[in-house]
C-alpha positions in Angstrom: -25.5 -28.5 23.5 -27.7 -30.2 26.1 -31.2 -29.2 27.1 -30.1 -27.5 30.3 -27.3 -25.5 28.8 -29.8 -24.4 25.8 -32.2 -23.2 28.6 -29.5 -21.3 30.4 -28.3 -19.7 27.0 -31.9 -18.5 26.3 -32.2 -17.0 29.8 -29.0 -15.2 29.3 -30.2 -13.9 25.9 -33.5 -12.8 27.5 -31.7 -11.1 30.5 -28.7 -9.5 28.6 -28.7 -5.8 28.0 -31.0 -4.2 25.6 -28.1 -3.2 23.1 -26.9 -6.7 23.1 -30.5 -8.2 22.3 -31.1 -5.7 19.6 -27.9 -6.4 17.8 -28.7 -6.9 14.0 -28.6 -10.3 12.8 -28.9 -9.7 9.0 -27.7 -6.9 6.4 -31.4 -5.8 6.2 -31.5 -5.1 10.1 -28.2 -3.2 10.0 -28.5 0.5 10.3 -26.1 3.1 8.8 -22.6 2.8 7.3 -24.3 2.9 3.7 -20.9 4.0 2.4 -19.5 0.4 2.9 -22.6 -1.9 3.1 -25.2 0.0 1.0 -26.5 -1.5 -2.1 -23.9 -2.3 -4.5 -20.9 -1.8 -2.3 -18.1 -4.0 -2.4 -18.4 -5.3 1.1 -22.2 -6.0 0.8 -21.6 -8.0 -2.7 -18.7 -9.9 -0.9 -20.9 -10.9 2.1 -23.8 -11.9 -0.2 -21.6 -14.0 -2.2 -19.8 -15.4 0.8 -16.3 -14.4 -0.9 -14.8 -12.5 2.0 -11.0 -11.8 2.3 -9.5 -10.8 5.5 -11.0 -7.4 6.9 -10.4 -4.8 9.6 -13.4 -2.7 10.7 -12.0 0.6 12.3 -14.2 3.2 13.9 -15.4 4.7 17.2 -17.5 2.7 19.8 -21.2 2.0 19.0 -20.9 2.3 15.2 -21.6 -1.4 14.3 -18.0 -3.0 14.1 -18.8 -6.2 16.0 -22.4 -6.2 14.9 -21.2 -6.3 11.2 -18.9 -9.3 12.1 -22.0 -11.0 13.6 -23.9 -10.4 10.4 -21.1 -12.0 8.2 -21.4 -14.9 10.8 -24.8 -15.3 10.2 -24.5 -15.0 6.5 -21.3 -17.2 5.6 -21.0 -20.9 5.2 -17.6 -20.9 6.8 -17.1 -21.9 10.5 -17.0 -18.7 12.5 -14.7 -18.3 15.7 -15.0 -15.2 18.0 -12.2 -14.2 20.1 -11.9 -11.1 22.3 -8.3 -9.9 22.3 -8.6 -8.5 26.0 -9.4 -12.0 27.1 -7.5 -14.3 24.8 -3.8 -14.9 24.0 -1.5 -17.0 21.9 -3.1 -20.1 23.5 -6.4 -19.4 22.1 -5.1 -18.4 18.8 -3.5 -21.8 18.6 -6.5 -23.6 19.4 -8.5 -21.7 16.7 -5.9 -22.5 14.1 -5.9 -26.1 14.9 -9.8 -26.1 14.6 -9.5 -24.4 11.4 -7.0 -26.9 10.0 -9.1 -29.7 11.2 -12.3 -28.3 9.4 -10.3 -27.6 6.2 -8.9 -31.2 6.2 -12.0 -33.1 7.1 -14.7 -31.1 5.7 -13.2 -28.6 3.1 -14.7 -25.8 5.1 -13.1 -22.4 5.5 -12.9 -20.8 9.0 -13.4 -17.1 9.8 -11.6 -15.9 13.0 -13.3 -12.6 14.3 -10.9 -10.7 16.9 -12.8 -8.0 18.7 -10.4 -5.3 20.2 -7.5 -6.7 17.8 -5.3 -3.6 18.8 -5.1 -5.0 22.2 -2.8 -7.9 21.0 0.8 -7.3 21.2 3.2 -7.7 18.3 4.0 -11.3 19.2 0.3 -12.2 19.4 -0.5 -10.5 16.1 2.7 -12.3 14.3 1.2 -15.6 15.4 -1.9 -15.2 13.2 0.1 -13.9 10.1 1.3 -17.1 8.5 -2.1 -18.6 8.9 -3.8 -15.6 7.2 -1.1 -15.8 4.5 -1.8 -19.3 3.8 -5.7 -19.1 3.9 -6.1 -21.2 6.8 -8.2 -18.5 8.2 -10.0 -15.5 7.2 -9.4 -12.7 9.7 -12.0 -10.1 10.6 -10.5 -7.7 13.1 -12.4 -4.8 14.9 -10.6 -1.8 16.4 -11.3 1.7 17.9 -7.7 2.6 17.3 -6.0 3.5 14.0 -5.0 0.2 12.3 -2.0 1.7 10.7 -0.5 2.5 14.1 -2.1 -0.2 16.4 -2.0 -3.3 14.1 1.2 -4.9 12.5 1.8 -3.7 9.1 2.0 -7.3 7.7 -1.6 -7.7 8.7 -2.8 -4.5 7.5 -1.3 -5.1 4.1 -3.1 -8.3 3.7 -6.4 -7.0 4.8 -9.0 -4.5 3.5 -9.7 -1.7 5.9 -13.2 -0.3 6.2 -13.7 2.7 8.4 -17.2 3.2 10.0 -18.4 6.6 10.9 -20.4 7.7 13.8 -24.1 7.2 13.1 -26.4 10.0 11.8 -29.3 11.2 13.8 -31.7 9.5 11.5 -29.7 6.3 11.9 -30.0 6.5 15.6 -33.9 7.2 15.4 -34.2 4.2 13.2 -32.2 2.1 15.9 -34.6 3.5 18.4 -37.7 2.6 16.3 -36.6 -0.7 15.6 -36.2 -1.2 19.3 -39.7 0.0 20.2 -41.3 -2.1 17.5 -39.5 -5.4 18.1 -41.7 -7.8 20.4 -39.0 -10.5 20.6 -35.9 -8.7 21.6 -37.1 -5.0 22.1 -40.2 -3.3 23.8 -42.8 -4.1 21.1 -44.9 -5.8 23.7 -45.0 -2.6 25.8 -47.2 0.4 25.1 -44.0 3.0 25.2 -44.9 6.4 24.1 -41.8 8.4 23.7 -42.2 12.2 23.1 -40.5 13.6 19.9 -38.4 16.1 22.0 -37.2 13.1 24.4 -36.1 11.0 21.5 -34.4 14.2 19.9 -32.6 14.5 23.2 -31.3 10.7 23.4 -30.1 10.9 19.8 -28.4 14.2 20.2 -26.5 13.5 23.3 -25.5 9.9 22.1 -23.3 11.5 19.5 -23.6 8.9 16.9 -23.4 6.0 19.2 -26.1 3.2 19.0 -25.3 1.6 22.2 -25.6 5.1 23.9 -29.0 5.4 22.7 -30.2 1.9 23.6 -28.7 2.1 27.0 -30.5 5.3 27.7 -33.6 3.9 26.1 -33.3 0.9 28.5 -32.8 2.9 31.4 -35.9 5.2 30.7 -38.4 2.4 29.9 -37.2 0.2 32.8 -37.4 2.9 35.5 -40.6 4.3 34.2 -43.8 2.7 35.7 -46.9 2.5 33.3 -49.9 4.9 34.0 -53.3 3.7 34.7 -53.7 3.0 31.0 -50.5 0.9 30.8 -48.7 3.6 28.9 -45.0 3.8 29.5 -44.6 7.7 28.8 -41.1 9.0 28.0 -41.0 12.7 28.2 -38.1 15.2 28.0 -37.5 15.0 31.8 -37.1 11.1 31.8 -34.7 11.2 28.7 -32.5 13.9 30.4 -32.4 11.6 33.5 -31.4 8.7 31.3 -28.6 10.3 29.4 -27.3 13.7 30.9 -23.9 14.2 29.5 -22.9 14.1 25.9 -20.6 11.2 25.0 -17.3 12.8 23.6 -15.1 10.3 21.6 -11.4 11.2 22.9 -8.6 9.0 23.7 -5.5 10.8 25.1 -3.1 8.5 23.5 -5.4 7.5 20.4 -6.3 8.5 16.9 -8.9 11.1 18.1 -6.6 12.8 20.2 -4.0 13.5 17.5 -6.7 14.4 15.0 -8.2 16.9 17.4 -5.0 18.6 18.3 -4.3 18.6 14.6 -7.5 20.2 13.8 -6.9 22.9 16.6 -3.4 23.8 15.4 -4.7 24.0 11.8 -7.5 26.4 12.9 -5.0 28.5 14.7 -2.7 28.7 11.6 -5.7 29.3 9.5 -6.7 32.3 11.5 -10.1 30.9 12.4 -10.7 31.9 16.1 -14.2 30.2 16.3 -12.8 26.8 15.1 -9.8 27.1 17.4 -12.0 27.7 20.4 -14.3 24.7 19.4 -11.4 22.2 19.1 -9.7 23.6 22.3 -13.1 23.3 24.2 -13.8 19.7 23.0 -10.3 18.7 24.4 -10.8 20.5 27.7 -14.3 18.9 28.1 -12.7 15.4 27.2 -10.2 15.9 30.0 -7.1 16.9 28.1 -4.1 18.2 30.1 -4.1 21.9 29.6 -0.4 21.9 29.6 -0.3 19.6 26.7 -2.4 22.2 24.9 -0.2 25.1 26.0 2.7 23.2 24.8 1.3 23.0 21.2 0.4 26.7 21.4 4.0 27.6 22.1 5.1 25.5 19.2 2.6 27.2 16.9 3.9 30.6 18.1 7.3 29.8 16.6 6.3 27.6 13.7 3.2 29.5 12.3 3.4 33.0 13.7 7.4 33.5 14.0 8.5 37.1 13.4 5.2 38.2 11.8 4.4 39.0 15.5 7.2 38.5 18.0 4.6 39.1 20.7 2.9 35.9 20.1 5.5 34.0 22.0 5.4 36.2 24.9 1.6 36.2 25.2 1.5 32.4 25.1 4.1 31.9 27.6 2.7 34.6 30.0 -0.6 32.7 29.8 1.1 29.5 30.5 2.9 31.0 33.5 -0.4 32.5 34.7 -2.2 29.1 34.3 0.6 27.4 36.4 0.0 29.8 39.2 -4.0 29.8 39.1 -4.9 26.4 37.9 -8.2 25.1 36.8 -11.1 26.2 36.3 -10.1 30.0 36.0 -7.1 28.9 34.1 -9.3 28.3 31.1 -9.5 32.2 30.7 -5.7 32.0 30.0 -6.1 29.1 27.5 -8.8 31.0 25.5 -6.6 34.3 25.8 -3.4 32.5 24.2 -5.5 30.7 21.6 -7.4 33.9 20.4 -4.2 35.8 20.2 -2.7 33.1 17.9 -5.8 32.8 15.8 -5.8 36.6 15.3 -2.4 37.6 14.9 -0.3 37.9 11.5 1.2 34.4 10.3 4.5 33.6 9.0 6.4 30.3 8.8 9.8 31.8 8.0 11.3 30.0 11.0 11.1 26.9 8.9 14.3 28.4 7.3 16.2 26.7 10.0 15.3 23.2 8.8 16.5 24.2 5.3 19.7 25.3 7.0 19.8 22.0 8.6 19.3 20.1 5.3 22.2 22.2 4.0 24.3 20.7 6.8 23.4 17.4 6.3 23.9 17.4 2.6 26.9 19.7 1.9 30.4 18.7 2.5 32.0 20.0 5.8 32.9 23.6 5.3 35.4 25.5 7.0 34.6 28.8 8.8 35.8 31.7 6.9 39.1 33.1 8.1 37.7 36.4 9.2 35.0 34.9 11.2 37.2 32.7 13.1 38.1 33.2 16.9 41.2 35.3 16.8 41.8 35.5 20.7 44.2 32.7 20.8 46.0 32.6 17.4 45.6 35.9 15.6 49.2 36.4 15.6 50.2 32.7 14.5 47.6 31.9 12.0 45.7 35.3 11.3 42.4 34.1 12.4 39.9 36.9 12.7 42.0 39.1 10.4 39.9 41.2 8.1 36.7 41.0 10.2 34.7 44.1 10.1 33.1 45.2 13.4 29.6 46.2 12.4 28.9 48.5 15.3 31.7 50.6 13.8 29.8 51.4 10.8 26.5 53.6 10.0 23.3 51.8 11.0 25.5 49.1 12.7 26.0 47.2 9.6 28.5 46.5 6.8 28.7 44.1 4.1 30.9 41.1 4.5 30.9 37.5 3.9 29.3 35.2 6.8 28.3 32.1 4.8 31.1 29.5 4.0 32.4 29.9 0.5 30.5 26.8 -0.9 27.1 28.5 0.3 27.5 31.9 -1.0 24.3 33.2 -2.3 22.2 30.6 -0.5 19.1 32.0 1.1 17.3 30.3 4.0 15.4 32.9 5.5 12.7 34.8 3.3 10.6 37.3 5.2 6.9 37.0 4.8 4.8 40.0 3.9 2.8 39.8 7.3 2.9 41.9 10.5 6.5 42.9 11.8 8.1 41.1 9.0 6.6 43.3 6.3 8.7 45.8 8.1 12.1 44.1 7.9 11.6 42.5 4.6 12.8 45.1 2.3 15.7 45.9 4.6 16.7 42.1 4.6 16.6 42.2 0.7 18.7 45.3 0.4 21.3 44.1 2.6 21.4 40.9 0.9 21.9 42.7 -2.6 24.7 44.8 -1.0 26.3 41.8 0.5 26.3 39.8 -2.9 27.5 42.9 -4.8 30.5 43.2 -2.3 31.6 39.7 -2.5 34.4 38.6 -4.7 33.0 35.0 -5.3 29.3 35.5 -5.1 27.1 32.3 -5.8 24.5 32.0 -8.2 21.9 31.5 -5.6 20.1 28.3 -5.0 16.5 29.2 -4.3 14.5 26.5 -2.7 10.9 26.2 -1.5 9.6 24.0 1.4 6.7 21.5 0.6 3.9 19.8 2.6 1.1 16.9 3.0 -2.9 14.3 2.5 -11.4 5.8 4.1 -10.8 2.4 3.4 -7.7 0.5 1.9 -6.8 -2.8 0.3 -4.0 -5.4 0.4 -1.7 -4.7 -2.7 -2.5 -7.1 -5.6 0.3 -6.8 -7.7 -1.1 -8.7 -10.5 -4.2 -6.6 -10.6 -2.3 -3.3 -10.2 0.0 -4.0 -13.0 -2.8 -5.1 -15.4 -4.9 -2.0 -14.6 -1.7 0.1 -15.2 -1.0 -1.5 -18.4 -4.6 -1.0 -19.5 -4.5 2.7 -18.5 -1.1 3.3 -20.1 -2.4 2.4 -23.6 -4.1 5.7 -23.9 -2.4 8.7 -25.6 -0.6 11.1 -23.5 -3.3 13.7 -24.2 -6.1 11.3 -23.4 -4.3 10.4 -20.1 -4.1 14.1 -19.4 -7.8 14.5 -19.9 -8.5 11.4 -17.9 -6.4 12.7 -14.9 -8.2 16.1 -15.1 -11.6 14.5 -15.2 -10.9 12.5 -12.2 -9.4 15.2 -10.1 -12.7 17.2 -10.7 -14.8 14.1 -9.9 -13.2 13.5 -6.5 -14.0 9.9 -6.5 -13.4 8.2 -3.2 -12.6 4.6 -2.5 -16.2 3.5 -1.3 -18.1 5.4 -4.1 -20.5 4.0 -6.7 -19.3 5.1 -9.9 -21.2 4.9 -13.4 -19.0 5.5 -16.4 -21.3 6.4 -19.4 -20.0 5.9 -22.8 -17.3 3.4 -21.4 -16.3 2.5 -25.0 -12.5 1.7 -24.7 -12.6 1.7 -21.0 -10.3 4.8 -20.5 -12.3 5.9 -17.6 -13.5 2.6 -16.5 -10.4 1.0 -15.3 -9.1 4.2 -13.5 -12.4 4.1 -11.7 -12.1 0.7 -10.7 -8.5 1.6 -9.4 -10.1 4.6 -7.4 -13.0 2.9 -6.0 -12.1 -0.7 -5.0 -14.5 -0.7 -2.1 -17.4 0.7 -3.8 -18.3 -0.5 -7.1 -18.3 0.5 -10.8 -20.8 0.3 -13.7 -19.8 0.8 -17.4 -22.3 1.6 -19.9 -21.8 1.3 -23.7 -24.2 1.2 -26.7 -21.5 -0.7 -28.7 -21.9 -4.4 -28.6 -18.3 -5.2 -29.7 -16.7 -2.6 -27.1 -18.8 -4.0 -24.2 -17.7 -7.6 -25.0 -14.1 -6.4 -25.0 -14.6 -4.7 -21.5 -16.1 -7.9 -20.2 -13.2 -9.9 -21.4 -10.8 -7.7 -19.7 -12.8 -7.7 -16.6 -12.5 -11.3 -16.4 -8.9 -10.8 -15.3 -10.1 -9.4 -12.0 -11.6 -11.1 -8.9 -15.3 -11.5 -9.3 -16.1 -9.0 -6.6 -13.8 -6.4 -7.9 -15.0 -6.5 -11.4 -16.9 -3.5 -13.0 -20.4 -4.4 -14.3 -20.5 -4.0 -18.1 -23.8 -2.6 -19.3 -24.5 -2.8 -23.0 -27.3 -0.7 -24.1 -28.8 2.9 -24.2 -28.8 5.4 -21.3 -32.7 5.2 -21.6 -32.5 1.5 -21.0 -30.3 1.8 -17.8 -33.2 0.9 -15.5 -33.9 -2.3 -17.5 -30.4 -3.2 -17.7 -29.9 -2.8 -13.9 -33.2 -4.8 -13.1 -31.6 -7.8 -14.9 -29.2 -7.6 -12.1 -31.7 -6.8 -9.5 -29.8 -3.5 -8.8 -32.7 -0.9 -9.6 -32.3 0.5 -6.1 -28.9 1.8 -6.9 -27.9 5.4 -6.7 -24.5 6.5 -7.8 -22.1 8.7 -6.0 -20.3 9.7 -9.2 -21.4 9.7 -12.9 -18.6 10.3 -15.2 -18.3 10.3 -19.1 -16.2 11.2 -21.9 -17.7 12.7 -25.3 -21.1 11.4 -24.3 -23.0 13.7 -26.5 -21.2 13.0 -29.7 -21.6 9.2 -29.1 -24.3 6.6 -30.0 -25.9 7.2 -26.5 -27.0 10.8 -26.9 -26.4 12.1 -30.3 -29.4 14.4 -31.1 -30.8 13.8 -28.0 -28.9 15.3 -25.3 -31.4 17.0 -23.2 -33.3 13.8 -22.5 -29.9 12.0 -21.9 -29.1 14.5 -19.1 -32.6 14.2 -17.5 -32.1 10.4 -17.6 -28.6 10.6 -16.0 -29.5 13.1 -13.2 -32.3 10.7 -11.7 -29.5 8.1 -11.1 -27.6 10.5 -8.9 -27.6 9.8 -5.1 -27.9 12.9 -2.6 -24.8 15.0 -2.6 -23.4 13.2 -5.8 -21.5 14.5 -8.7 -21.9 14.4 -12.5 -18.5 14.8 -14.2 -18.5 14.9 -18.1 -15.6 15.8 -20.4 -16.8 16.8 -23.9 -15.0 17.7 -27.2 -17.1 20.5 -28.9 -17.3 19.9 -32.5 -18.5 23.3 -33.5 -15.1 24.5 -32.1 -12.9 22.1 -33.8 -9.9 23.0 -36.1 -10.8 24.5 -39.4 -9.1 23.1 -42.4 -9.0 26.4 -44.3 -6.6 27.8 -41.6 -4.0 25.3 -42.4 -3.7 26.3 -45.9 -1.5 29.0 -47.6 -4.0 30.5 -50.1 -3.0 32.0 -53.6 -5.7 34.7 -53.2 -7.9 35.9 -50.4 -11.2 35.7 -52.3 -10.8 32.1 -52.7 -10.0 31.6 -49.0 -13.1 33.7 -48.0 -15.3 31.5 -50.4 -13.9 28.0 -48.6 -14.0 29.7 -45.3 -17.6 30.7 -45.5 -18.6 27.2 -46.8 -16.7 25.6 -44.1 -18.1 27.6 -41.3 -21.5 26.8 -42.6 -20.8 23.1 -41.9 -20.3 23.9 -38.2 -23.3 26.0 -37.9 -26.0 23.8 -39.7 -29.0 23.9 -37.1 -30.1 20.5 -38.7 -27.1 18.6 -38.0 -27.2 16.8 -34.5 -23.4 16.9 -34.1 -22.8 20.7 -34.3 -26.2 22.3 -33.5 -25.1 22.9 -30.0 -22.3 24.2 -27.9 -21.0 24.1 -24.2 -23.5 26.8 -23.2 -26.3 24.7 -24.4 -25.1 21.8 -22.4 -24.5 23.7 -19.2 -28.2 25.2 -19.3 -29.5 21.6 -19.7 -27.5 20.7 -16.8 -28.9 23.5 -14.7 -32.4 22.8 -15.9 -32.1 19.2 -14.6 -31.6 20.7 -11.1 -27.7 20.5 -10.8 -25.2 23.5 -9.8 -22.8 23.5 -12.8 -19.2 24.6 -13.1 -17.7 24.6 -16.4 -14.0 24.6 -17.5 -13.0 25.4 -21.0 -9.8 24.3 -22.4 -8.3 25.1 -25.7 -5.8 22.4 -26.8 -3.4 22.2 -29.6 -1.7 19.2 -30.6 0.4 18.0 -33.6 -1.4 15.9 -36.1 -0.3 14.2 -39.2 -2.4 14.4 -42.2 -2.3 11.0 -44.0 -3.6 10.1 -47.3 -6.7 8.4 -46.1 -7.7 11.8 -44.4 -7.6 13.5 -47.6 -9.5 10.6 -49.3 -12.3 11.0 -46.9 -12.4 14.8 -47.4 -12.2 14.7 -51.1 -13.5 11.3 -52.2 -14.1 10.1 -55.6 -17.3 11.2 -57.2 -18.6 7.4 -57.0 -17.8 6.9 -53.2 -20.4 5.8 -50.9 -19.6 8.7 -48.3 -19.4 11.4 -51.1 -22.7 13.1 -50.2 -21.5 13.7 -46.6 -17.9 14.6 -47.6 -16.2 17.9 -47.0 -15.8 18.4 -50.7 -19.5 18.0 -51.1 -20.3 20.5 -48.4 -18.1 22.9 -50.0 -19.6 22.3 -53.4 -23.1 23.5 -51.7 -21.6 27.0 -51.1 -20.5 29.3 -53.8 -17.4 27.5 -55.1 -17.5 26.5 -58.8 -16.3 23.2 -60.0 -13.0 24.7 -61.1 -12.4 26.3 -57.9 -13.3 23.1 -56.1 -10.8 21.3 -58.1 -8.1 24.0 -57.4 -9.0 23.7 -53.6 -8.6 19.8 -53.6 -5.2 20.2 -55.3 -4.2 22.8 -52.6 -5.2 20.6 -49.8 -3.5 17.5 -51.5 -0.3 19.4 -52.1 0.1 21.5 -48.9 -1.2 18.9 -46.2 -0.6 15.2 -47.2 2.1 13.7 -45.1 2.8 16.8 -43.0 2.1 17.5 -39.4 -0.3 20.2 -38.6 -1.3 22.2 -35.4 -4.7 20.9 -34.6 -6.8 23.0 -32.4 -9.6 21.4 -30.0 -11.8 22.7 -27.4 -12.4 20.4 -24.4 -15.0 21.3 -21.8 -15.3 19.8 -18.3 -18.7 20.0 -16.7 -19.1 19.4 -12.8 -22.6 19.3 -11.8 -23.6 18.8 -8.3 -27.0 18.1 -6.6 
């Protein structure tokens, strides 16, 4: 670049709009989107390690998509090329690919291609990129305001990680404004700007999550407000209101927000929430949606979601629609509101979906002939006997008579099932009674094929078959019961793809690898006090790419801060902390109150602590597995065994689920506790009995079951008799073994 061009470039940068000048250049300057670039998140780690794969940033305007790409450009060692899809075509793509090949061949340097507004390219243009993304010639970073699943080729989507950016919070927007007012080089740090709190609140509120909106309004306010006699540029509420007068509402009549908003409106009608229905409809009207589109969807809802529960619903919607056509806007908004309120407050039934069950039956069943008595007899009644045997309902009492109407192959099939709402409640019993009479009167009644209709579900990643297969193999090694427990725990934990997860008492990795699979764009930390288990986890993790590996921490919970500081990660807060049998492990045995307190301090705001714990005090009693020769001996053994599980000096059994719940509440969590009593078949082997009834010289004899019985009232002869009973009745047999599992969910 020559001196004159450099000077012009500097002038352009100085004179460019404030929003462009204040674009962050590093991750530390970037504001918001903590769920994808916060400390410990996958994207942040990948940027810092310069190990990026192809990415697509998806979100509304002003949330930082282009900015994040520029931050990557300033952080990566690869050659960075920027293209705007509105202005560029296949020619520019070819030039970028050629430059990428040249740099790779001559210098061994990677090339990152950033395509802004990538959804603007047509299929052919997007296809032109695909082979070069697959070969690794370029790393693609795309930015789009449209849903990439609809607007970007599936092939590109499947090879990219998708990160959804959210509208910025009010605190984020205040931070953006503060950075601008403090920055002397690119912002207004050299001016004496005094912005009143209520003025800043107005700018932030009306910008509606759009950083560009705040900066544009702030620029207009500062640039058009002369300083007073003291050189102070005072921005009060009046100036702020003049700078940004109307709230920016994100709404695209053909885009994702359009469909999401109408979906929210219809679901609010279906859910009988008139307040929500009015809100979503107001948002659509405010954004300029065609009221006829809203009426059309309400007419569909009247048939689909209300149906015969209130036959008047369709009449009300159609009447309001006709009135709107005659009156128009703005008065026609009354008719929109009337129709919406009627639908939101009337009884609901989706029984009209029965038609689609009938349609499915038509598609699946073999072509069936119309029963002879239902055929048209006007032309060939005499020749073929069509219509013969038909019973005319009006000739009978109540204008109804039992007779066959369905084809023979579908006798007994029920499509329509009246609900218990509104008008349908009145006809439900009558329909059922007529069906019963009809079935009873038929010679060839069907058995009845009862069916029920079923229904439906922020980042995603390309499918890595090797990784997925390995994770699945690792998970599948757990027993069936452990798998069910794991699934229940993850259901309660509600882990999202971008969450930071800490697995305490990781041990075998039962929870760790499932967490890795469920939070691929977040991060997973696994803590174990067992050195051997920790090393095994690390060896297994080596099979994953570096940025996708869980962080394996070997030590005690009370050492967690030290362990994280060794990785320079002490600023982490976890979205989810999970664990299995923590309080019977080396990490917490005998010190569970302090363990809980230490865990809670690592929870992020609105985070969740989810723990699965087997309660030793409620475990299977051995005396319940035996057929006793007399009740007196059973009572002695039972008393001695119960004493084992109520020993207040034993840290394994001197607590129960209520104690843990109380400790979690004391630590400041709202606690939900689910208790499950499980029974499984367990084979009693010889080594079990050897541990329970060891030789007198055995090392573990002092802590054995037999020794604990001996401390009770049993004599030596009775103990000998008990030992013989257990060996004779239990060895080699399967017993029903009861276990009490408790799930704790603590929310901040």
